[in-house]
C-alpha positions as CSV (number, residue, x, y, z in Angstrom):
1,M,84.5,-3.9,35.4
2,S,82.5,-7.0,35.9
3,N,80.5,-5.3,38.7
4,K,80.0,-2.6,36.3
5,L,78.9,-5.1,33.6
6,N,76.4,-6.9,35.8
7,I,75.3,-3.7,37.1
8,A,74.3,-2.9,33.4
9,L,73.2,-6.7,32.7
10,I,70.8,-6.2,35.9
11,A,69.5,-3.1,35.0
12,A,68.8,-4.2,31.5
13,V,66.6,-7.1,32.8
14,L,64.7,-4.8,34.8
15,A,64.1,-2.4,32.2
16,L,62.7,-5.5,29.9
17,G,60.8,-6.6,32.9
18,A,59.0,-3.2,32.8
19,C,58.3,-3.1,29.5
20,S,57.2,-6.6,29.4
21,Q,54.8,-5.8,32.1
22,K,53.7,-2.4,30.2
23,T,52.9,-4.9,27.0
24,Q,50.9,-7.5,29.0
25,D,48.9,-4.2,30.6
26,A,48.5,-3.0,26.9
27,A,47.4,-6.5,25.6
28,S,44.9,-6.9,28.5
29,A,43.5,-3.5,28.1
30,T,42.9,-4.5,24.4
31,A,41.4,-7.6,25.2
32,D,38.9,-5.9,27.4
33,S,38.3,-3.3,24.9
34,A,37.8,-6.0,22.4
35,A,35.5,-7.9,24.4
36,S,33.4,-4.5,25.1
37,D,33.2,-3.8,21.4
38,A,32.2,-7.6,20.8
39,A,29.2,-7.3,23.7
40,A,28.3,-3.8,22.0
41,A,27.8,-5.7,18.4
42,A,26.0,-8.3,19.9
43,D,23.4,-6.2,21.7
44,K,23.1,-4.1,18.4
45,A,22.9,-7.6,16.6
46,A,20.1,-8.9,18.8
47,A,17.7,-5.7,18.7
48,A,18.1,-5.6,15.0
49,T,16.6,-9.2,15.2
50,D,14.1,-8.3,17.3
51,E,12.9,-5.7,15.4
52,A,13.2,-7.5,12.0
53,A,11.1,-10.0,13.8
54,A,8.5,-7.7,14.5
55,K,8.3,-6.3,11.6
56,V,7.8,-9.9,9.9
57,S,5.2,-10.3,12.4
58,A,3.5,-7.2,11.6
59,A,3.6,-8.1,7.9
60,A,2.5,-11.8,8.5
61,D,-0.7,-10.2,10.5
62,D,-1.6,-7.6,7.5
63,A,-1.5,-10.7,5.2
64,A,-3.8,-12.8,7.5
65,A,-6.2,-9.7,7.6
66,A,-6.1,-9.3,3.7
67,A,-6.6,-12.8,3.0
68,S,-9.7,-12.9,5.4
69,T,-11.0,-9.8,3.6
70,A,-10.7,-11.6,0.2
71,A,-12.1,-14.5,1.2
72,D,-14.9,-12.6,2.8
73,K,-15.1,-11.0,-0.5
74,T,-15.2,-14.1,-2.6
75,E,-17.9,-15.6,-0.5
76,N,-20.1,-12.9,-0.5
77,A,-19.3,-12.6,-4.4
78,A,-20.2,-16.2,-4.5
79,Q,-23.5,-16.0,-2.7
80,S,-24.6,-13.0,-4.9
81,A,-23.9,-15.0,-7.8
82,T,-25.8,-17.5,-6.9
83,A,-28.9,-15.4,-5.6
84,D,-29.0,-13.8,-9.1
85,A,-28.5,-17.1,-11.1
86,A,-31.8,-18.5,-9.0
87,A,-33.5,-15.2,-9.5
88,A,-32.8,-15.6,-13.3
89,V,-33.9,-19.5,-13.3
90,S,-37.1,-18.2,-11.5
91,E,-37.6,-15.9,-14.1
92,G,-37.3,-18.1,-16.5
93,A,-39.4,-20.7,-15.2
94,D,-42.2,-18.5,-14.7
95,A,-42.2,-17.1,-18.1
96,T,-42.0,-20.7,-19.5
97,A,-45.3,-21.5,-16.9
98,D,-47.1,-18.2,-18.6
99,K,-46.0,-19.4,-22.2
100,A,-47.2,-23.0,-21.5
101,A,-50.4,-21.4,-20.0
102,E,-50.9,-19.3,-23.1
103,V,-50.3,-22.5,-25.8
104,S,-52.5,-24.4,-23.4
105,K,-55.3,-21.6,-23.7
106,E,-54.6,-21.4,-27.6
107,A,-54.5,-25.3,-28.2
108,E,-58.3,-25.5,-26.0
109,A,-59.6,-22.4,-28.4
110,A,-58.3,-24.7,-31.2
111,A,-59.8,-27.4,-30.0
112,K,-63.2,-25.8,-29.6
113,K,-63.2,-25.1,-33.3
């Protein structure tokens, strides 16, 4: 009976060993699968980051172009306003000179009387 018990124990140990090997193999396969999933997720995250960076760069370029256009328009408006003001001052000076000449003629005419 002791031989039968020993044989049963040996069979149980071998079965446990085989089961343990299957468990190790399954755990190894699971770890490999998880590593592959993590690598794929990292690749997707890197691609999303690159895409976001490209969009931010394009938006920055657009903002810089808009700022440049606004600066040009502001400069043109300032130059136009300066030119308009200079023209108005010139017209005022001409009108003042004309009026001064008219008053001077009137004064000379009055002095002759």
